[in-house]
Structures are given as structure tokens and as C-alpha cells.
N, C-alpha and C positions, 0 to 999 in steps of 0.2 A: 702668651702663652705661645704665639708664633714662635718668638723667637727661643723658648726654652725646648717644645716639640716636634715644629718642623723637619728638621732633620733624621729624626728617628722614624717618622711619618714616611717620609720619602722614600727611606729605604727598607720600609717595608713594602711598599707599591710596588716598586722596583723589582723588590724580588718575587714577585707575581708575574714580572715578563710585562708590563705594560709597554704599549709599542704604538704606534702612528696607527689610526684609524679606530681604535676604541670610541668605547659611548662610556662616560662614564656619570655618577652622579654623589653631587656632595651636600651632603645634607648636615646642615647646623655650619653654614660657610663660614660665618663670624666674619672677620676683617679680611677674606678672599685668598691667603696667599698660598695655600694648597690647591685652590679652585686655577688659578691662574697657572701654576706650574703645571697639572696635570692637563689642561688645557695648550700648554707649551710641549708638551709627552707627545699628545695624541694626535696633535699635528693640523693640518688643514684637513686632513680627511675623517677626522675624528669631531666627535661633539663632548663638551661638557655642561652640567645643570647645574648651575649653584644655588641652593634655598636657605628659606633661613625666613624664621617667624618677625623679623624684621632685614630688611637691605641697606641700612642706611652706609653700613660701611662695606658692602659691594657694587652700589651705584657707579660706582668709579671705575670701575673694570670694565676695558671698552674692546674684547678682543673677537672676533668673527665666531670663533665657534664655541663658544662660553654665554651659553645665557643664563641670566637670573632673573631670580624667579620667588618670590614672598611666597612662603609656604607653611603651612603646618602638618608636620608629619603623622600627626595623631587622628589628622580628619580628611586634609586636602590626597585629593585622587595623584598620580604619578603615572607614566604608562606601564604596562605589564611584561615583563621578559624582554625590556629594551636594553639593559644597562651591560657589558662587560665588568663594571666595576662601581659598588657603590662604597662610600666611605663617610663614616662620622667618627669625630673626636668629641670628646666629653660631651655625650647628647643622652646615651641609651641610660648613663648612670643618674641622670635628671628623673627620663621620661618612662624606663623601665622597660619589658619586655614587649609591651605592646609595638611602641617605638622602633624595635626590632624587627618585629613580625611585618610590622609596613614597610622594613623597605627589602626583604626577600622577593615579594612579588615583581618589581621591580627588575631585577635577575632578570638576563637572559639564560638558558641552560648554558652550564658551565661557567657560569660569569661567579665574582667572587665579593663578597661581603668583607669588610673591613670594620671593625670596631674598635676604637682605644677611648680604656676608660679606666679611670685613678682606683690603688688601689692604696687607700691614705693607711693602712693597718699595718702595712709590710716591711717599710724602709722611712717611713719619715724620720729626719731626725735635726732637732734645733740646739744651739749649745745651752743654751740653758730651759729649765720648767717653765718659763712664763711665757715661752714663743709657743712650747707645742700647747700650754693650756689653751692660748689662742686657738694653736688652728683646731683643737679638736672643741674649743666651744662652738665654735663655725661650723664646723663638721656637723653640730648635736643641729646647731640650727639648722641649717640646711638640710636637713634628712626629716623636719617635722613638713618642710615643702618638697618631698621627692627622693631628693638625694640619697642614694645610697653609698658612701665613701667606699665600700667594699664591693663594688660591683665587678672590679675590672677581677677578681680571682672568679665572678661566677661566669666568666663569656664565654668558656669552653663549653660548659654545659649547657648556655644558653643558645648558643650557633648549634649544636648539636640537637639540642630538642626541636629548635625550627628546623630541622630539617635537612641542614648543611653536610657536606661530605668534605672529607679530609679538612678537616675542622684542626687546627694547631693554634699557638700563642707564645709571644714571648713578652718580655717586660724590661722595662730599662728603668734606670734612675740618673738623677742629673744631681752635679755637683755644683753650685751657685755661691759666692759669692751676694755679703750686703752691697744693695745699694746698686744693683744690676737690673737690665729690664728682666731679666728673670725674678728676682727679690720680689719686683716690682708688681708681677704678676698676684701673689699675696697679698701685698699689701693695698692694692686695691681690691682684693675680695673682702678684708679685713674693711674698708673704709665705707665700703660698700653695704658692709653688714654692722656699720659700727651702732648708727643709735639702737638695731633691734636685738642686740649682743648685751647692750646694757638695760637697756628697755628690761629685758625679758629675766635679767639675773645671770646670766652667764657670766658676763665679766663688767667686771667696774672698767669707769675712762681710764683712767691710770694704769690700769695691768692694758687697754688696748696701747696706750702710751708707750711704755716700756717696750711690746711688741714691734710696737714702728719700728721705734729707737736700732732695733737686733737689726732688722727688716734692712733701713737703711745703714747701716755700719757696714764700710770695708772691710773690716777687721771679721766681720761673723763669716763662716763657711755653713753651708744647712747641707741637706741631704733632701731632695723632690722626696715628694710620693712616689711609688712606683706605676709607671705608666704600662697598661697589658694593655699589647696590639692580640688580639684575636682575627681568622682569618678563616672563612667556609667557603667553600666552592654551593652554589647551587647542581642538583643532579641532571644530566644528560634525560 
């Protein structure tokens, strides 16, 4: 995920004018690449709080201006009106509007909320039907646990309903080969869901193995889902 999406995430945040001294909150910080980059950008006079329900991939980060906190955005407290930037990638599409609303309160007046979520209906393309069937099956299965595979297209309305101003969004699509780190994201997703996909009848084991073979084949070329990056500012 970092290999696929970090370059665009950095471009979006840079466009907001991030500078030394900013206070930033990274929700669902995952492997910590964006949190560490934010800490570098805001410098010793700034601060970054990186949160996740599990911090096992974050605990190795040792930066003076970066705090790592085990935290559930749906229930655990956060400072009110404190941060210049709150960012979350691939979080709200799983947790919905409540998670978005919980990220507004920590913004200081004039602070920016940046949410990045996928839209799997806009651009996803695979070299044959079997790969697309596997992705569609995974999205149907994940939807039963709360995923909205089209949440990206709803972000402009969601940020506006949350009371933010200057709301805008753009999208990006990555083109990548099989056997790359980028295709590894989809392979790992299908591997983690394999038992449930077969048990539910969404896919057979043979269909999964054919999809994995495509994802591992350097001769395959894929279009990713659209990553929609939406931003809005808390009113003064």
C-alpha cells in the first residue's frame, strides 16, 4: 500500500501548504511511512500523533516529534481543536461516517481533514475476467463487514455534511505490473480472505489460484482502483 499510494498522498498534503511547526494526526497509521514523513516535514517545532488499533508496525519509529498511540478512532478520546492536519487513508471506507465525524473535532479552526478512500467501480481493470471476478468477490465479502467499495465518490458530500469548508477532491489511478509490490497488495488481500471466500461460495480454490497467478505474472498489467483524496477545512 505504501509503494502504491504514498507518492500521491504526499502530493496532496504538500498542496495544503504543510510547513514546520504544524501539528498532525495520522489515523490508521499502518506501517508508519506517512507518519514518519509528516514528522520530517513539520520539523522539531511540530508534532505528529500516529494512531492505530494495533501499533505493531509503528513501535519501531523513534522520532522526537512523533508519538505512537494505540487508539480506536470510533471510541477513544483525542485532543479537541488541536491539529492543523488530520489524515487517514483507507480507514473511513471501512468504518463509515462515524469515523469521519470523529476526525473533525481534533481539527483546530482552519485545520485540514484529508481522507483518502478507494472507489472500486471507477477504474479497476484486470487482464481477464477471472482477476476481476476475484476482486469483485473480495469486495462483496468485505462489504458484509462494513466496507463501502464506492466510498471514495461519497467523500465530497460526506465532508460537506460534516460542516467543513473549501471541500474538494481529486483521484488517481496507478498502472502496475504483476509480480510487483503494488500487485502484492491485492495478492495479500486475497490470501487473507481465501478461506472465507471459498467457504462463502464466492470463489473456488481454483479461481483464487488463477487470480494469484495473474497477480504474480510480470506480463500482466493492471489498473488500480481509483484513490479519491478529499480535503476540507474546519471553519474559523
